[in-house]
C-alpha positions as CSV (number, residue, x, y, z in Angstrom):
1,M,0.0,0.0,0.0
2,A,2.8,2.4,0.8
3,G,4.1,1.8,-2.7
4,G,0.8,2.5,-4.3
5,E,-0.5,-1.0,-4.7
6,H,-4.2,-1.5,-4.2
7,V,-5.2,-4.0,-1.6
8,G,-8.8,-5.0,-1.6
9,E,-11.0,-5.3,1.5
10,G,-11.2,-8.9,2.7
11,H,-7.6,-9.6,2.0
12,W,-5.3,-10.5,4.9
13,L,-1.5,-10.5,5.4
14,V,-0.7,-13.2,7.9
15,A,2.8,-13.7,9.3
16,D,4.4,-16.9,10.5
17,R,6.9,-14.8,12.6
18,Q,7.5,-11.1,13.1
19,S,10.6,-9.4,14.3
20,A,9.3,-5.8,15.1
21,G,5.8,-6.3,16.3
22,R,4.2,-3.4,18.2
23,G,1.0,-2.5,19.9
24,R,-0.7,0.7,20.9
25,L,1.3,3.6,22.3
26,G,4.5,2.2,20.8
27,R,4.5,-0.9,23.0
28,A,6.4,-3.9,21.9
29,W,4.4,-7.0,21.0
30,G,6.2,-10.3,20.9
31,D,5.5,-13.0,18.3
32,G,5.3,-16.8,18.6
33,L,5.2,-19.5,16.0
34,G,1.6,-20.7,15.8
35,N,0.1,-17.5,17.1
36,F,-2.1,-15.3,14.8
37,M,-0.5,-12.1,13.5
38,G,-2.5,-10.6,10.7
39,S,-3.5,-7.4,9.1
40,T,-6.3,-6.4,6.8
41,V,-7.5,-3.1,5.3
42,V,-10.7,-1.0,5.3
43,H,-11.2,1.6,2.6
44,L,-13.3,4.4,4.0
45,T,-16.2,5.5,1.9
46,T,-18.8,8.4,2.1
47,G,-21.4,7.6,4.7
48,D,-19.2,5.3,6.8
49,P,-19.4,5.7,10.6
50,S,-16.4,7.3,12.4
51,P,-13.1,5.4,11.5
52,A,-12.3,5.4,15.2
53,T,-15.1,2.9,15.8
54,L,-13.4,0.3,13.6
55,A,-11.7,-0.9,16.8
56,L,-15.1,-2.0,18.1
57,V,-15.8,-3.6,14.7
58,A,-12.6,-5.6,14.9
59,G,-13.3,-6.5,18.5
60,V,-16.7,-7.9,17.6
61,A,-15.2,-10.0,14.9
62,L,-12.3,-11.2,17.1
63,A,-14.7,-12.2,19.9
64,K,-16.9,-14.1,17.4
65,A,-13.9,-16.0,16.0
66,V,-12.6,-16.9,19.5
67,K,-16.0,-18.1,20.7
68,A,-16.4,-20.2,17.6
69,L,-13.1,-22.1,18.0
70,A,-12.5,-21.9,21.8
71,P,-16.0,-21.5,23.4
72,D,-15.0,-22.4,26.9
73,V,-12.2,-20.0,27.6
74,G,-14.4,-17.2,28.8
75,A,-12.8,-14.4,26.7
76,T,-13.9,-10.8,27.4
77,L,-13.4,-7.6,25.3
78,K,-11.8,-4.7,27.0
79,W,-12.5,-1.3,25.6
80,P,-11.3,-0.2,23.1
81,N,-9.1,-2.9,21.6
82,D,-8.1,-5.9,23.8
83,L,-9.4,-9.4,24.4
84,L,-8.8,-10.7,27.9
85,I,-9.1,-14.1,29.6
86,D,-9.4,-13.9,33.4
87,G,-8.0,-10.4,33.3
88,A,-4.9,-11.3,31.3
89,K,-4.3,-10.1,27.7
90,C,-4.9,-12.7,25.0
91,A,-5.2,-10.5,21.9
92,G,-4.8,-6.9,20.8
93,I,-5.9,-4.7,18.0
94,L,-3.9,-1.8,16.4
95,M,-5.3,0.5,13.7
96,E,-3.2,2.8,11.5
97,R,-4.8,5.2,9.0
98,T,-3.2,6.4,5.8
99,G,-5.4,8.6,3.6
100,N,-8.8,7.0,3.3
101,S,-7.6,3.6,4.3
102,V,-7.2,2.0,7.7
103,V,-5.0,-1.0,8.3
104,V,-6.3,-3.2,11.1
105,G,-3.7,-5.3,12.8
106,I,-4.7,-8.1,15.2
107,G,-2.4,-10.3,17.3
108,V,-3.8,-13.4,19.1
109,N,-1.9,-15.6,21.5
110,L,-3.1,-19.0,20.2
111,V,-0.3,-21.2,21.5
112,S,2.0,-19.0,23.5
113,A,1.9,-15.6,25.3
114,P,4.8,-13.1,25.4
115,E,6.0,-11.8,28.8
116,L,5.2,-8.2,29.2
117,P,6.5,-6.0,32.0
118,D,3.3,-4.1,32.6
119,R,0.5,-6.6,32.2
120,A,-0.4,-10.3,32.5
121,T,-0.7,-12.3,29.3
122,V,-2.3,-15.6,28.4
123,S,-2.7,-17.9,25.4
124,L,-5.7,-20.0,24.4
125,A,-3.4,-23.0,24.8
126,D,-2.9,-22.0,28.5
127,K,-6.6,-22.5,28.9
128,G,-6.7,-25.9,27.3
129,A,-7.9,-24.7,23.8
130,T,-6.1,-26.0,20.7
131,V,-6.7,-23.7,17.8
132,D,-5.0,-24.0,14.5
133,R,-3.6,-20.7,13.2
134,D,-5.0,-21.0,9.6
135,R,-8.4,-22.2,10.8
136,F,-8.5,-19.2,13.1
137,A,-7.5,-16.8,10.3
138,E,-10.4,-18.1,8.2
139,A,-12.9,-17.7,11.0
140,L,-11.7,-14.2,11.7
141,A,-11.8,-13.1,8.1
142,I,-15.4,-14.2,7.7
143,A,-16.4,-12.6,11.0
144,M,-14.7,-9.3,9.9
145,V,-16.6,-9.2,6.7
146,D,-19.9,-9.7,8.6
147,A,-19.0,-7.0,11.2
148,L,-18.0,-4.5,8.5
149,W,-21.3,-5.1,6.7
150,A,-23.2,-4.4,9.9
151,W,-21.1,-1.3,10.6
152,R,-21.8,0.2,7.2
153,Q,-25.4,-0.9,6.7
154,E,-26.8,-0.7,10.2
155,G,-24.5,1.9,11.8
156,I,-22.3,1.9,14.8
157,E,-25.2,1.3,17.1
158,S,-25.5,-2.3,15.8
159,I,-21.8,-2.8,16.6
160,V,-22.2,-1.4,20.1
161,R,-25.1,-3.9,20.7
162,A,-22.9,-6.7,19.5
163,W,-19.9,-5.6,21.6
164,L,-21.6,-5.2,24.9
165,P,-22.4,-8.9,25.6
166,D,-18.7,-9.8,25.1
167,G,-17.4,-6.7,27.0
168,H,-16.6,-6.2,30.7
169,A,-19.6,-6.2,32.9
170,V,-21.3,-3.0,34.0
171,G,-19.7,-2.1,37.3
172,T,-16.2,-3.3,36.4
173,L,-13.6,-1.1,38.0
174,L,-11.6,0.8,35.4
175,R,-8.8,3.4,35.2
176,V,-8.2,5.7,32.3
177,S,-4.4,5.7,32.5
178,E,-3.5,9.0,30.8
179,Q,-5.7,11.1,33.1
180,G,-5.4,8.8,36.1
181,I,-9.2,8.8,36.4
182,D,-10.8,5.8,38.2
183,G,-14.4,4.8,37.9
184,T,-16.7,1.9,37.0
185,F,-17.8,0.7,33.5
186,D,-21.3,2.0,32.7
187,G,-21.7,0.6,29.2
188,L,-21.0,2.3,25.9
189,A,-22.6,5.5,24.4
190,P,-24.4,5.1,21.1
191,D,-21.3,6.3,19.3
192,G,-19.1,3.7,20.9
193,A,-17.5,5.9,23.6
194,L,-16.8,4.4,27.0
195,R,-19.2,5.5,29.7
196,L,-17.2,5.8,33.0
197,R,-19.1,6.4,36.2
198,V,-16.9,8.4,38.5
199,A,-17.0,9.4,42.2
200,G,-20.2,11.4,42.9
201,G,-22.2,9.3,40.5
202,E,-21.4,11.4,37.4
203,T,-20.8,9.7,34.1
204,M,-18.0,10.9,31.8
205,L,-17.5,9.8,28.2
206,V,-14.1,8.5,27.1
207,H,-13.6,8.6,23.3
208,A,-10.0,7.5,23.3
209,G,-7.4,6.4,25.8
210,D,-5.7,3.5,27.5
211,V,-8.0,1.8,29.9
212,E,-6.9,-0.7,32.6
213,L,-8.9,-3.0,34.8
214,R,-8.6,-2.2,38.5
215,R,-8.7,-4.7,41.4
216,P,-11.1,-3.9,44.2
217,V,-9.4,-2.4,47.3
218,E,-9.1,-5.1,49.9
219,G,-11.8,-4.8,52.5
220,N,-14.2,-3.0,50.1
């Protein structure tokens, strides 16, 4: 794409290994043979919802693929772009826009999880699920086509409705890292923004940011 070649929607580039993987905010993202590391492209057209909401689209597709092939692991989406199992990161989504195209990159720990200094990680294999990389790639590609269709034809509200059942439960303790604001998850706004209920009962909308799960204070 950087060289001017057209890549159609629905095409995926899937790597066996990667030597310079990265996640959001410039974080490193380790690879692992047998894990899923893939990217696809969305070409924005007139009338599309906000490109920022593509993270939710990818999350819906990711959760659908994981549930189809590993239904018993109890995976949960964390706003805006992670998939967790028992609070540990199993998958992440990174989006990069160039012109009217958005590259959506997804990494999933199918067989092994990289050690990260700032968060717990887990693989599907750690939870007893054996998932073939190529089979997962096929399931994710189909799920992404379906989610993109809903995003364009039915609007972001349909994606929000699909995301919520797989997201963290209302009342989950969260922290918006950049601002250091603590609160509880209060669902998503119709435009996909995070609703964070803060001290005093007020609800603030978070449209972008790094969100962490918080543990309850002992004794509370």
